[in-house]
C-alpha positions as a printed Julia matrix, in Angstrom:
53×3 Matrix{Float64}:
 49.34   7.77  37.65
 45.69   8.52  37.02
 43.94  11.66  38.26
 40.93  10.56  40.29
 39.64  14.01  41.26
 40.65  17.47  42.34
 39.9   18.5   45.92
 40.5   22.23  46.12
 44.22  22.75  45.53
 44.97  19.05  46.06
 44.95  16.28  43.49
 43.83  12.76  44.35
 45.71  10.28  42.17
 45.8    6.51  41.73
 48.87   4.54  40.79
 52.56   4.45  41.54
 55.52   6.66  40.73
 59.04   5.39  40.22
 61.85   7.05  42.16
 62.5   10.52  40.75
 59.22  10.8   38.82
 57.08  13.87  39.43
 53.43  14.8   38.96
 52.22  17.95  37.2
 49.85  19.7   39.58
 49.36  23.1   37.93
 48.08  23.31  34.37
 47.83  19.56  33.87
 44.68  20.03  31.77
 46.8   21.78  29.09
 49.43  19.05  28.8
 49.42  16.66  25.86
 51.91  14.0   24.83
 55.21  15.6   23.89
 54.53  18.88  25.72
 57.68  20.37  27.23
 57.29  21.01  30.95
 59.36  23.42  33.04
 59.61  22.69  36.76
 58.96  25.59  39.12
 60.41  25.26  42.58
 58.03  26.75  45.09
 58.83  27.62  48.68
 57.43  25.22  51.28
 53.96  25.98  52.58
 53.93  27.96  55.82
 53.55  25.89  58.97
 50.56  26.45  61.23
 51.47  28.09  64.49
 49.19  27.67  67.47
 48.82  30.67  69.74
 49.86  30.28  73.37
 47.07  30.85  75.87
């Protein structure tokens, strides 16, 4: 894929991923060909809860 732009903490990309492929979203600017990457599993983002009125 190709990075089109960053929008805050989100990356806008163009292209397709094959099944099982992943995208580096943190520190991608430091990655060069052959760089070893370690996957960090992060907890899911908290869900918004609307207050009852």
